[in-house]
C-alpha atoms as a printed R data frame, in Angstrom:
    type eleno elety resid chain resno      x      y       z
1   ATOM     1    CA   CYS     A     1 20.915 46.516 119.893
2   ATOM     2    CA   GLU     A     2 18.349 48.909 118.526
3   ATOM     3    CA   CYS     A     3 18.364 50.904 115.364
4   ATOM     4    CA   LYS     A     4 15.612 53.060 113.886
5   ATOM     5    CA   GLY     A     5 14.269 51.483 110.737
6   ATOM     6    CA   ALA     A     6 16.019 48.158 111.322
7   ATOM     7    CA   LYS     A     7 14.324 44.968 110.280
8   ATOM     8    CA   ARG     A     8 12.480 43.127 113.017
9   ATOM     9    CA   PHE     A     9 12.935 39.467 113.702
10  ATOM    10    CA   GLU     A    10 12.631 37.072 116.622
11  ATOM    11    CA   ARG     A    11 15.981 36.478 118.241
12  ATOM    12    CA   PRO     A    12 17.149 33.237 119.877
13  ATOM    13    CA   LYS     A    13 16.583 34.563 123.407
14  ATOM    14    CA   THR     A    14 17.499 31.430 125.338
15  ATOM    15    CA   ARG     A    15 20.976 31.053 123.902
16  ATOM    16    CA   LEU     A    16 21.847 34.748 124.041
17  ATOM    17    CA   ALA     A    17 20.567 35.042 127.578
18  ATOM    18    CA   THR     A    18 22.508 32.092 128.987
19  ATOM    19    CA   ILE     A    19 25.814 31.920 127.103
20  ATOM    20    CA   GLN     A    20 28.748 32.211 129.490
21  ATOM    21    CA   LEU     A    21 31.312 34.840 128.512
22  ATOM    22    CA   SER     A    22 34.797 34.850 129.997
23  ATOM    23    CA   PRO     A    23 35.855 38.483 130.664
24  ATOM    24    CA   THR     A    24 39.519 37.621 130.014
25  ATOM    25    CA   SER     A    25 38.922 35.736 126.776
26  ATOM    26    CA   HIS     A    26 40.320 37.180 123.543
27  ATOM    27    CA   THR     A    27 37.129 35.919 121.946
28  ATOM    28    CA   HIS     A    28 35.057 37.886 124.443
29  ATOM    29    CA   ALA     A    29 36.844 41.113 123.638
30  ATOM    30    CA   LEU     A    30 36.636 40.856 119.855
31  ATOM    31    CA   VAL     A    31 33.631 38.678 119.132
32  ATOM    32    CA   PHE     A    32 31.221 38.150 122.009
33  ATOM    33    CA   LYS     A    33 31.037 41.800 123.086
34  ATOM    34    CA   PRO     A    34 28.111 42.558 120.717
35  ATOM    35    CA   VAL     A    35 26.243 39.551 122.117
36  ATOM    36    CA   LYS     A    36 26.810 40.842 125.654
37  ATOM    37    CA   GLN     A    37 25.442 44.224 124.626
38  ATOM    38    CA   CYS     A    38 22.347 42.554 123.233
39  ATOM    39    CA   GLN     A    39 21.892 40.618 126.470
40  ATOM    40    CA   GLU     A    40 21.919 43.864 128.424
41  ATOM    41    CA   SER     A    41 19.589 45.666 126.003
42  ATOM    42    CA   LYS     A    42 16.032 46.330 127.115
43  ATOM    43    CA   SER     A    43 14.735 45.105 123.768
44  ATOM    44    CA   MET     A    44 15.378 41.561 122.600
45  ATOM    45    CA   THR     A    45 13.397 41.834 119.370
46  ATOM    46    CA   ASP     A    46 15.058 44.765 117.545
47  ATOM    47    CA   ALA     A    47 18.591 44.736 116.198
48  ATOM    48    CA   SER     A    48 20.815 46.813 113.994
49  ATOM    49    CA   LEU     A    49 21.557 44.710 110.919
50  ATOM    50    CA   PRO     A    50 24.678 46.726 110.010
51  ATOM    51    CA   ASP     A    51 26.070 46.107 113.514
52  ATOM    52    CA   LEU     A    52 25.327 42.401 113.380
53  ATOM    53    CA   ASN     A    53 26.743 42.086 109.885
54  ATOM    54    CA   GLU     A    54 29.942 43.761 111.065
55  ATOM    55    CA   TRP     A    55 30.011 41.316 113.946
56  ATOM    56    CA   ALA     A    56 29.540 38.409 111.521
57  ATOM    57    CA   ALA     A    57 32.513 39.687 109.508
58  ATOM    58    CA   THR     A    58 34.557 39.674 112.724
59  ATOM    59    CA   LEU     A    59 33.468 36.087 113.327
60  ATOM    60    CA   GLN     A    60 34.669 35.198 109.831
61  ATOM    61    CA   ARG     A    61 38.088 36.750 110.376
62  ATOM    62    CA   PHE     A    62 38.402 35.123 113.780
63  ATOM    63    CA   SER     A    63 37.506 31.656 112.484
64  ATOM    64    CA   THR     A    64 40.114 32.013 109.728
65  ATOM    65    CA   GLN     A    65 42.778 32.881 112.299
66  ATOM    66    CA   LEU     A    66 41.821 29.900 114.425
67  ATOM    67    CA   GLY     A    67 41.853 27.621 111.410
68  ATOM    68    CA   ASP     A    68 45.443 28.668 110.745
69  ATOM    69    CA   ASN     A    69 46.492 27.884 114.331
70  ATOM    70    CA   SER     A    70 45.234 24.380 115.072
71  ATOM    71    CA   LYS     A    71 47.744 23.991 117.933
72  ATOM    72    CA   ASP     A    72 45.990 26.720 119.937
73  ATOM    73    CA   LEU     A    73 43.819 24.702 122.350
74  ATOM    74    CA   ASP     A    74 42.066 27.764 123.786
75  ATOM    75    CA   GLY     A    75 41.394 28.939 120.241
76  ATOM    76    CA   ARG     A    76 39.823 25.617 119.332
77  ATOM    77    CA   GLN     A    77 37.586 25.788 122.386
78  ATOM    78    CA   ASP     A    78 36.584 29.316 121.437
79  ATOM    79    CA   LEU     A    79 35.841 28.143 117.903
80  ATOM    80    CA   ASP     A    80 33.601 25.367 119.239
81  ATOM    81    CA   GLU     A    81 31.670 27.912 121.275
82  ATOM    82    CA   LEU     A    82 31.367 30.233 118.303
83  ATOM    83    CA   ILE     A    83 30.083 27.365 116.149
84  ATOM    84    CA   SER     A    84 27.449 26.591 118.771
85  ATOM    85    CA   LEU     A    85 26.367 30.224 118.908
86  ATOM    86    CA   ALA     A    86 26.254 30.547 115.120
87  ATOM    87    CA   ARG     A    87 24.071 27.431 114.849
88  ATOM    88    CA   ASP     A    88 21.540 29.004 117.187
89  ATOM    89    CA   LEU     A    89 21.649 32.324 115.354
90  ATOM    90    CA   VAL     A    90 21.180 30.856 111.885
91  ATOM    91    CA   SER     A    91 18.311 28.446 112.465
92  ATOM    92    CA   PRO     A    92 15.633 30.950 113.599
93  ATOM    93    CA   PHE     A    93 16.465 33.272 110.686
94  ATOM    94    CA   SER     A    94 16.128 30.764 107.861
95  ATOM    95    CA   LEU     A    95 13.581 32.976 106.113
96  ATOM    96    CA   GLY     A    96 13.262 36.716 105.616
97  ATOM    97    CA   VAL     A    97 16.623 38.115 106.770
98  ATOM    98    CA   ASP     A    98 18.852 37.110 103.867
99  ATOM    99    CA   ASP     A    99 21.789 39.454 104.537
100 ATOM   100    CA   LEU     A   100 22.132 38.414 108.158
101 ATOM   101    CA   VAL     A   101 21.638 34.726 107.454
102 ATOM   102    CA   ASP     A   102 24.253 34.828 104.711
103 ATOM   103    CA   SER     A   103 26.857 36.530 106.890
104 ATOM   104    CA   ILE     A   104 26.496 34.205 109.860
105 ATOM   105    CA   SER     A   105 25.973 31.030 107.823
106 ATOM   106    CA   ASP     A   106 29.133 31.861 105.880
107 ATOM   107    CA   PHE     A   107 31.010 32.034 109.166
108 ATOM   108    CA   LEU     A   108 29.388 28.814 110.382
109 ATOM   109    CA   ALA     A   109 30.330 26.822 107.276
110 ATOM   110    CA   SER     A   110 33.896 28.173 107.314
111 ATOM   111    CA   ALA     A   111 34.269 27.431 111.022
112 ATOM   112    CA   LEU     A   112 32.930 23.898 110.587
113 ATOM   113    CA   LEU     A   113 35.395 23.332 107.760
114 ATOM   114    CA   SER     A   114 38.255 24.649 109.905
115 ATOM   115    CA   ARG     A   115 37.222 22.361 112.749
116 ATOM   116    CA   PHE     A   116 36.972 19.407 110.368
117 ATOM   117    CA   LYS     A   117 40.544 19.997 109.206
118 ATOM   118    CA   GLN     A   118 41.630 19.810 112.851
119 ATOM   119    CA   THR     A   119 39.564 16.780 113.893
120 ATOM   120    CA   ARG     A   120 38.720 14.899 110.655
121 ATOM   121    CA   LEU     A   121 35.196 14.343 112.000
122 ATOM   122    CA   GLN     A   122 33.019 13.683 108.951
123 ATOM   123    CA   SER     A   123 29.905 15.020 110.682
124 ATOM   124    CA   LEU     A   124 31.444 18.502 110.768
125 ATOM   125    CA   LEU     A   125 32.112 18.464 107.031
126 ATOM   126    CA   ASP     A   126 28.636 17.087 106.328
127 ATOM   127    CA   GLU     A   127 27.151 19.950 108.326
128 ATOM   128    CA   ALA     A   128 29.284 22.494 106.464
129 ATOM   129    CA   ILE     A   129 27.954 21.108 103.175
130 ATOM   130    CA   GLN     A   130 24.380 21.373 104.441
131 ATOM   131    CA   VAL     A   131 24.899 24.991 105.497
132 ATOM   132    CA   ARG     A   132 26.407 25.824 102.096
133 ATOM   133    CA   ARG     A   133 23.438 24.208 100.335
134 ATOM   134    CA   GLN     A   134 21.003 26.281 102.350
135 ATOM   135    CA   ALA     A   135 22.951 29.443 101.562
136 ATOM   136    CA   LEU     A   136 22.939 28.651  97.830
137 ATOM   137    CA   GLU     A   137 19.138 28.504  97.911
138 ATOM   138    CA   LEU     A   138 19.143 32.229  98.745
139 ATOM   139    CA   TYR     A   139 20.959 32.961  95.492
140 ATOM   140    CA   GLN     A   140 18.774 31.941  92.588
141 ATOM   141    CA   LEU     A   141 19.928 32.194  88.984
142 ATOM   142    CA   GLY     A   142 20.635 35.846  88.198
143 ATOM   143    CA   HIS     A   143 21.780 36.819  91.700
144 ATOM   144    CA   THR     A   144 25.168 38.532  91.691
145 ATOM   145    CA   GLU     A   145 26.514 36.323  94.506
146 ATOM   146    CA   ARG     A   146 25.463 32.974  93.044
147 ATOM   147    CA   ASP     A   147 28.873 32.229  91.525
148 ATOM   148    CA   SER     A   148 30.596 32.734  94.867
149 ATOM   149    CA   SER     A   149 28.068 30.554  96.669
150 ATOM   150    CA   LEU     A   150 28.481 27.823  94.050
151 ATOM   151    CA   THR     A   151 32.244 27.895  94.574
152 ATOM   152    CA   LYS     A   152 31.987 27.612  98.350
153 ATOM   153    CA   LEU     A   153 29.674 24.600  98.174
154 ATOM   154    CA   ALA     A   154 31.861 22.969  95.522
155 ATOM   155    CA   GLU     A   155 34.943 23.425  97.711
156 ATOM   156    CA   CYS     A   156 33.251 21.587 100.576
157 ATOM   157    CA   LEU     A   157 32.140 18.767  98.280
158 ATOM   158    CA   ALA     A   158 35.622 18.432  96.783
159 ATOM   159    CA   THR     A   159 37.108 18.332 100.272
160 ATOM   160    CA   HIS     A   160 34.669 15.561 101.165
161 ATOM   161    CA   PHE     A   161 35.786 13.518  98.148
162 ATOM   162    CA   ASN     A   162 39.463 14.096  98.870
163 ATOM   163    CA   HIS     A   163 39.064 12.681 102.372
164 ATOM   164    CA   PHE     A   164 36.397 10.006 101.951
165 ATOM   165    CA   GLY     A   165 36.507  9.123  98.254
166 ATOM   166    CA   GLU     A   166 32.776  9.210  97.531
167 ATOM   167    CA   ARG     A   167 32.451  9.858  93.799
168 ATOM   168    CA   PRO     A   168 29.034 11.612  93.863
169 ATOM   169    CA   HIS     A   169 30.599 14.450  95.863
170 ATOM   170    CA   LEU     A   170 33.272 15.013  93.219
171 ATOM   171    CA   ASP     A   171 30.733 14.754  90.398
172 ATOM   172    CA   GLU     A   172 28.553 17.384  92.060
173 ATOM   173    CA   ALA     A   173 31.532 19.643  92.742
174 ATOM   174    CA   ILE     A   174 32.467 19.526  89.059
175 ATOM   175    CA   SER     A   175 28.886 20.311  88.057
176 ATOM   176    CA   LEU     A   176 28.842 23.335  90.379
177 ATOM   177    CA   TYR     A   177 32.221 24.556  89.121
178 ATOM   178    CA   ARG     A   178 30.916 24.299  85.542
179 ATOM   179    CA   GLU     A   179 27.928 26.463  86.420
180 ATOM   180    CA   CYS     A   180 30.208 28.953  88.140
181 ATOM   181    CA   LEU     A   181 32.381 29.175  85.033
182 ATOM   182    CA   GLN     A   182 29.308 29.916  82.927
183 ATOM   183    CA   LEU     A   183 28.506 32.789  85.276
184 ATOM   184    CA   ARG     A   184 32.013 34.183  84.800
185 ATOM   185    CA   PRO     A   185 32.344 34.739  81.023
186 ATOM   186    CA   PRO     A   186 35.540 35.957  79.321
187 ATOM   187    CA   GLY     A   187 36.461 39.323  80.775
188 ATOM   188    CA   HIS     A   188 35.078 38.553  84.229
189 ATOM   189    CA   PRO     A   189 37.710 39.406  86.891
190 ATOM   190    CA   ASP     A   190 37.305 36.008  88.576
191 ATOM   191    CA   ARG     A   191 37.143 33.841  85.467
192 ATOM   192    CA   HIS     A   192 40.735 32.655  85.924
193 ATOM   193    CA   SER     A   193 39.994 31.183  89.361
194 ATOM   194    CA   ALA     A   194 36.844 29.512  87.996
195 ATOM   195    CA   LEU     A   195 38.876 27.935  85.190
196 ATOM   196    CA   ASN     A   196 41.502 26.670  87.617
197 ATOM   197    CA   ASN     A   197 38.949 25.266  90.062
198 ATOM   198    CA   LEU     A   198 37.147 23.319  87.373
199 ATOM   199    CA   ALA     A   199 40.333 22.104  85.673
200 ATOM   200    CA   GLU     A   200 41.840 20.953  88.967
201 ATOM   201    CA   ASN     A   201 38.796 18.857  89.838
202 ATOM   202    CA   LEU     A   202 38.600 17.439  86.323
203 ATOM   203    CA   HIS     A   203 42.214 16.317  86.736
204 ATOM   204    CA   THR     A   204 41.305 14.741  90.060
205 ATOM   205    CA   HIS     A   205 38.432 12.886  88.420
206 ATOM   206    CA   PHE     A   206 40.691 11.577  85.639
207 ATOM   207    CA   ASN     A   207 43.389 10.505  88.092
208 ATOM   208    CA   GLN     A   208 40.885  8.586  90.180
209 ATOM   209    CA   PHE     A   209 38.646  7.060  87.522
210 ATOM   210    CA   ALA     A   210 40.718  7.206  84.291
211 ATOM   211    CA   GLU     A   211 37.913  8.618  82.150
212 ATOM   212    CA   GLN     A   212 39.610 10.366  79.236
213 ATOM   213    CA   GLN     A   213 36.941 12.997  78.578
214 ATOM   214    CA   TYR     A   214 37.667 14.652  81.912
215 ATOM   215    CA   LEU     A   215 41.326 15.067  81.064
216 ATOM   216    CA   ASP     A   216 40.449 16.373  77.593
217 ATOM   217    CA   GLU     A   217 38.151 18.996  79.118
218 ATOM   218    CA   ALA     A   218 40.794 20.029  81.638
219 ATOM   219    CA   ILE     A   219 43.368 20.503  78.853
220 ATOM   220    CA   ILE     A   220 40.966 22.739  76.926
221 ATOM   221    CA   LEU     A   221 40.427 24.871  80.037
222 ATOM   222    CA   HIS     A   222 44.151 25.226  80.654
223 ATOM   223    CA   ARG     A   223 44.610 26.509  77.090
224 ATOM   224    CA   GLU     A   224 42.201 29.394  77.587
């Protein structure tokens, strides 16, 4: 995968060189084909970021489809292999290639969450939270994507609370949703979803811990 003017970075050669691709797999046709092309390329250090970002978007769509079809055993196996590949792709690029890291880490966190919903393995959800935290670090205050990144991390934390009941996860989710709401002032096209997310988790907090101020805040949000 070579492109004039593309950013240069060191690729995870071992994984890309050894991954086994089934020629009859639906995953191979739609998702792993770009990896196969990179394997066959003479250069293993240059890559076209637009091509890889498009591939990451395909990964995202594919993981969503798999998450909606938990009865598909072959799909779950494909998802496991994609998760493994994404882990190897993200870790070497932790610095300096923000667009690529964001695209693939977004897929990885979503895929881990989908797999958690199928298996209920806490380690998968914990890893998804870690990936979301790392992604949020790329979006400092003032970045246009920070509100979206805050929401994605908060969703994982809220999911963790809903399944395992650890209050600090819900408290942090609420804190993140509050920050997201501040970043979406009146008139923002996504303010309504930010209001609903925060109000819903405030209701959850009140229902679990019976602290009146959380219900009062939720009521105020619903009136907006």
